[in-house]
DSSP file (Angstrom, degrees, kcal/mol; ACC not computed):
  #  RESIDUE AA STRUCTURE BP1 BP2  ACC     N-H-->O    O-->H-N    N-H-->O    O-->H-N    TCO  KAPPA ALPHA  PHI   PSI    X-CA   Y-CA   Z-CA
    1    1 A M     >        0   0    0      0, 0.0     4,-1.8     0, 0.0     5,-0.2   0.000 360.0 360.0 360.0 -38.7  105.1   70.7   53.1
    2    2 A N  H  >  +     0   0    0      1,-0.2     4,-2.3     2,-0.2     5,-0.2   0.874 360.0  53.8 -64.5 -36.7  108.8   70.2   53.3
    3    3 A T  H  > S+     0   0    0      1,-0.2     4,-2.4     2,-0.2    -1,-0.2   0.881 105.8  53.1 -64.4 -38.7  109.2   74.0   53.6
    4    4 A L  H  > S+     0   0    0      2,-0.2     4,-2.2     1,-0.2    -1,-0.2   0.895 109.7  48.1 -64.7 -40.5  106.8   74.1   56.5
    5    5 A L  H  X S+     0   0    0     -4,-1.8     4,-2.3     2,-0.2    -2,-0.2   0.910 111.8  49.7 -66.0 -42.2  108.8   71.4   58.4
    6    6 A D  H  X S+     0   0    0     -4,-2.3     4,-2.0     1,-0.2    -2,-0.2   0.904 111.3  49.5 -62.6 -40.6  112.1   73.2   57.7
    7    7 A L  H  X S+     0   0    0     -4,-2.4     4,-2.1     2,-0.2    -2,-0.2   0.901 111.2  48.9 -64.6 -42.3  110.5   76.4   59.0
    8    8 A S  H  X S+     0   0    0     -4,-2.2     4,-2.1     1,-0.2    -2,-0.2   0.884 110.6  50.9 -68.1 -37.5  109.3   74.7   62.2
    9    9 A H  H  X S+     0   0    0     -4,-2.3     4,-1.9     2,-0.2    -1,-0.2   0.894 111.4  47.1 -65.7 -39.8  112.6   73.1   62.9
   10   10 A S  H  X S+     0   0    0     -4,-2.0     4,-1.4     2,-0.2    -2,-0.2   0.861 110.5  53.4 -70.6 -33.9  114.4   76.4   62.5
   11   11 A F  H  < S+     0   0    0     -4,-2.1    -2,-0.2     1,-0.2    -1,-0.2   0.913 111.1  45.6 -65.6 -41.5  111.9   78.1   64.8
   12   12 A V  H  < S+     0   0    0     -4,-2.1    -2,-0.2     1,-0.2    -1,-0.2   0.868 113.3  50.1 -68.4 -36.7  112.4   75.4   67.5
   13   13 A A  H  < S+     0   0    0     -4,-1.9    -1,-0.2    -5,-0.2    -2,-0.2   0.741  88.8  98.3 -75.2 -22.9  116.2   75.7   67.2
   14   14 A E     <  -     0   0    0     -4,-1.4     4,-0.2     1,-0.1    -4,-0.0  -0.459  49.5-174.5 -70.5 135.5  116.3   79.5   67.4
   15   15 A E     >  +     0   0    0     -2,-0.2     4,-1.9     2,-0.1     5,-0.2   0.458  60.6  90.0-111.3  -3.9  117.1   80.7   70.9
   16   16 A D  H  > S+     0   0    0      1,-0.2     4,-1.8     2,-0.2     5,-0.2   0.926  90.0  49.0 -60.3 -45.8  116.7   84.5   70.6
   17   17 A G  H  > S+     0   0    0      1,-0.2     4,-2.1     2,-0.2    -1,-0.2   0.882 108.9  53.3 -62.2 -39.0  113.0   84.3   71.6
   18   18 A A  H  > S+     0   0    0     -4,-0.2     4,-2.4     1,-0.2    -1,-0.2   0.881 106.9  52.2 -64.6 -38.5  113.8   82.2   74.6
   19   19 A Q  H  X S+     0   0    0     -4,-1.9     4,-2.5     2,-0.2    -1,-0.2   0.888 108.1  50.9 -66.3 -38.7  116.4   84.7   75.9
   20   20 A I  H  X S+     0   0    0     -4,-1.8     4,-2.3     2,-0.2    -2,-0.2   0.919 111.0  48.7 -64.9 -42.6  113.9   87.5   75.6
   21   21 A I  H  X S+     0   0    0     -4,-2.1     4,-2.4     2,-0.2    -2,-0.2   0.910 110.4  51.5 -62.4 -42.2  111.4   85.5   77.6
   22   22 A E  H  X S+     0   0    0     -4,-2.4     4,-2.4     2,-0.2    -2,-0.2   0.924 110.4  48.1 -61.4 -44.8  114.0   84.7   80.2
   23   23 A Y  H  X S+     0   0    0     -4,-2.5     4,-2.5     1,-0.2    -1,-0.2   0.896 110.9  51.9 -62.9 -39.8  114.9   88.4   80.6
   24   24 A G  H  X S+     0   0    0     -4,-2.3     4,-2.2     2,-0.2    -1,-0.2   0.899 110.3  47.8 -63.2 -41.0  111.3   89.3   80.9
   25   25 A L  H  X S+     0   0    0     -4,-2.4     4,-2.3     2,-0.2    -2,-0.2   0.897 111.5  50.3 -67.2 -39.7  110.8   86.7   83.7
   26   26 A I  H  X S+     0   0    0     -4,-2.4     4,-2.5     2,-0.2     5,-0.2   0.928 111.2  49.0 -62.4 -44.6  113.9   87.9   85.5
   27   27 A L  H  X S+     0   0    0     -4,-2.5     4,-2.4     1,-0.2    -2,-0.2   0.898 110.8  50.9 -62.4 -41.1  112.6   91.5   85.3
   28   28 A A  H  X S+     0   0    0     -4,-2.2     4,-2.3     2,-0.2    -1,-0.2   0.911 111.6  46.7 -63.9 -42.9  109.2   90.4   86.6
   29   29 A V  H  X S+     0   0    0     -4,-2.3     4,-2.3     2,-0.2    -2,-0.2   0.922 112.8  48.7 -65.7 -44.5  110.6   88.6   89.6
   30   30 A V  H  X S+     0   0    0     -4,-2.5     4,-2.4     1,-0.2    -2,-0.2   0.901 111.4  51.4 -62.6 -40.2  113.0   91.4   90.5
   31   31 A S  H  X S+     0   0    0     -4,-2.4     4,-2.3    -5,-0.2    -1,-0.2   0.920 110.0  48.6 -63.6 -43.5  110.1   93.9   90.2
   32   32 A L  H  X S+     0   0    0     -4,-2.3     4,-2.4     2,-0.2    -2,-0.2   0.900 110.8  50.7 -62.9 -40.6  107.9   91.8   92.5
   33   33 A V  H  X S+     0   0    0     -4,-2.3     4,-2.6     1,-0.2    -2,-0.2   0.924 110.8  48.9 -62.8 -44.7  110.7   91.5   95.1
   34   34 A L  H  X S+     0   0    0     -4,-2.4     4,-2.7     2,-0.2     5,-0.2   0.899 110.9  50.3 -63.1 -40.2  111.2   95.3   95.1
   35   35 A I  H  X S+     0   0    0     -4,-2.3     4,-2.3     2,-0.2    -1,-0.2   0.924 112.2  47.1 -64.7 -43.0  107.5   95.9   95.5
   36   36 A V  H  X S+     0   0    0     -4,-2.4     4,-1.7     2,-0.2    -2,-0.2   0.913 114.1  47.6 -64.6 -41.8  107.3   93.5   98.4
   37   37 A L  H  X S+     0   0    0     -4,-2.6     4,-1.7     2,-0.2    -2,-0.2   0.910 112.9  47.9 -66.8 -41.6  110.4   95.0  100.1
   38   38 A L  H  X S+     0   0    0     -4,-2.7     4,-2.0     1,-0.2    -1,-0.2   0.882 110.1  52.8 -66.2 -37.8  109.1   98.6   99.6
   39   39 A A  H  < S+     0   0    0     -4,-2.3    -1,-0.2    -5,-0.2    -2,-0.2   0.852 111.1  47.4 -66.2 -33.4  105.8   97.6  101.0
   40   40 A G  H  < S+     0   0    0     -4,-1.7     3,-0.3    -5,-0.2    -1,-0.2   0.790 112.0  49.5 -76.7 -28.7  107.5   96.1  104.1
   41   41 A V  H  < S+     0   0    0     -4,-1.7     2,-0.4     1,-0.2    -2,-0.2   0.950 130.4   9.6 -77.6 -51.2  109.7   99.1  104.7
   42   42 A A  S  X S+     0   0    0     -4,-2.0     4,-2.5     1,-0.2     5,-0.3  -0.704  71.2 171.4-133.4  80.1  107.3  102.0  104.5
   43   43 A D  H  > S+     0   0    0     -2,-0.4     4,-2.1    -3,-0.3    -1,-0.2   0.926  76.2  40.4 -62.8 -50.9  103.8  100.5  104.5
   44   44 A A  H  > S+     0   0    0      2,-0.2     4,-1.9     1,-0.2    -1,-0.2   0.933 120.1  43.4 -67.2 -45.5  101.7  103.7  104.9
   45   45 A E  H  > S+     0   0    0      1,-0.2     4,-2.2     2,-0.2    -1,-0.2   0.866 113.4  52.3 -69.7 -34.7  103.7  105.9  102.6
   46   46 A F  H  X S+     0   0    0     -4,-2.5     4,-2.9     1,-0.2    -1,-0.2   0.902 107.4  52.3 -66.9 -38.6  104.1  103.2  100.0
   47   47 A Q  H  X S+     0   0    0     -4,-2.1     4,-2.4    -5,-0.3    -2,-0.2   0.892 108.9  50.7 -63.7 -38.8  100.3  102.7  100.0
   48   48 A Q  H  X S+     0   0    0     -4,-1.9     4,-2.2     2,-0.2    -1,-0.2   0.924 112.4  46.6 -62.1 -44.3   99.9  106.5   99.4
   49   49 A M  H  X S+     0   0    0     -4,-2.2     4,-2.5     2,-0.2    -2,-0.2   0.919 112.1  49.8 -65.5 -42.9  102.3  106.3   96.5
   50   50 A A  H  X S+     0   0    0     -4,-2.9     4,-2.3     1,-0.2    -1,-0.2   0.893 111.2  49.8 -63.3 -39.1  100.6  103.2   95.0
   51   51 A D  H  X S+     0   0    0     -4,-2.4     4,-2.3     2,-0.2    -1,-0.2   0.893 110.7  50.2 -65.1 -39.9   97.2  104.9   95.3
   52   52 A A  H  X S+     0   0    0     -4,-2.2     4,-2.4     2,-0.2    -2,-0.2   0.890 111.1  48.2 -66.8 -39.0   98.6  108.0   93.6
   53   53 A V  H  X S+     0   0    0     -4,-2.5     4,-2.4     2,-0.2    -2,-0.2   0.915 111.9  49.5 -67.3 -41.4  100.1  106.0   90.7
   54   54 A A  H  X S+     0   0    0     -4,-2.3     4,-1.5     1,-0.2    -2,-0.2   0.893 111.0  50.2 -64.0 -38.6   96.8  104.1   90.3
   55   55 A A  H  X>S+     0   0    0     -4,-2.3     5,-2.5     2,-0.2     4,-0.5   0.915 110.8  49.1 -65.7 -42.4   94.9  107.4   90.2
   56   56 A C  H ><5S+     0   0    0     -4,-2.4     3,-0.9     1,-0.2    -2,-0.2   0.903 110.8  50.3 -62.8 -40.4   97.3  108.8   87.6
   57   57 A L  H 3<5S+     0   0    0     -4,-2.4    -1,-0.2     1,-0.2    -2,-0.2   0.800 109.3  51.0 -69.9 -26.6   96.9  105.7   85.5
   58   58 A S  H 3<5S-     0   0    0     -4,-1.5    -1,-0.2    -5,-0.2    -2,-0.2   0.510 121.5-106.4 -88.0  -3.3   93.1  105.8   85.7
   59   59 A G  T <<5S+     0   0    0     -3,-0.9    -3,-0.2    -4,-0.5    -2,-0.1   0.538  77.3 128.1  94.2   8.3   93.1  109.5   84.6
   60   60 A A  S   <S-     0   0    0     -5,-2.5    -1,-0.2     1,-0.2     2,-0.1  -0.116  73.5 -50.7 -83.2-172.8   92.3  111.1   87.9
   61   61 A D        -     0   0    0      1,-0.1     2,-0.8    12,-0.0    -1,-0.2  -0.385  49.8-144.9 -62.0 133.2   94.2  113.9   89.7
   62   62 A C        +     0   0    0     -3,-0.1    12,-2.5    -6,-0.1     2,-0.4  -0.512  49.7 128.3-103.2  64.1   97.9  113.1   89.8
   63   63 A T  E     +A   73   0A   0     -2,-0.8     2,-0.3    10,-0.2    10,-0.2  -0.907  28.7 178.2-118.0 149.0   99.0  114.6   93.2
   64   64 A W  E     -A   72   0A   0      8,-2.1     8,-0.7    -2,-0.4     2,-0.2  -0.948  17.8-160.5-149.1 125.6  100.8  112.9   96.0
   65   65 A G        +     0   0    0     -2,-0.3     5,-0.1     6,-0.2     8,-0.1  -0.267  37.4 152.9-101.7  46.8  101.8  114.5   99.2
   66   66 A G        -     0   0    0     -2,-0.2     4,-0.2     6,-0.2    -2,-0.1  -0.196  44.1-104.4 -72.1 166.9  104.5  112.0  100.2
   67   67 A G  S    S+     0   0    0      1,-0.1     4,-0.3     2,-0.1    -1,-0.1   0.031  78.9  86.7 -76.9-171.3  107.4  112.9  102.4
   68   68 A G  S    S-     0   0    0      2,-0.1    -1,-0.1     1,-0.0    -2,-0.1   0.766 109.8 -33.0  88.0  26.8  111.0  113.5  101.3
   69   69 A G  S    S-     0   0    0      1,-0.1    -2,-0.1    -3,-0.1    -3,-0.1   0.926 119.7 -16.3 102.4  51.5  111.1  117.1  100.4
   70   70 A G        -     0   0    0     -4,-0.2    -1,-0.1    -5,-0.1    -2,-0.1  -0.222  58.5-159.2 130.3 -49.2  108.1  118.6   98.9
   71   71 A G        +     0   0    0     -4,-0.3    -6,-0.2     1,-0.1     2,-0.2  -0.428  37.3 129.4  66.0-147.6  105.4  116.3   97.6
   72   72 A G  E     -A   64   0A   0     -8,-0.7    -8,-2.1    -2,-0.1     2,-0.3  -0.582  59.4  -6.0 101.2-160.9  103.2  118.0   95.2
   73   73 A E  E     -A   63   0A   0    -10,-0.2     2,-0.5    -2,-0.2   -10,-0.2  -0.542  57.7-143.2 -80.9 133.4  102.1  117.2   91.7
   74   74 A V              0   0    0    -12,-2.5   -12,-0.1    -2,-0.3    -2,-0.0  -0.830 360.0 360.0 -94.5 128.1  103.5  114.2   89.9
   75   75 A Q              0   0    0     -2,-0.5    -1,-0.1   -12,-0.0   -12,-0.0   0.350 360.0 360.0-126.6 360.0  104.0  114.7   86.2
């Protein structure tokens, strides 16, 4: 029983896990901000790209004819 208490105290005192969670939350917030900014800048083209990514992730055809020099198949 004493070993279990010692283990729980060391787990609570350890901060490595908390830092990983903090970095993950920061990454999530930055990603959300970038998505919102990209959606506001080029709404129609962003929607096409988002649809193409969703299609690729679902196993459908991975083509996107977006602007910027070519379009074509995304691999």
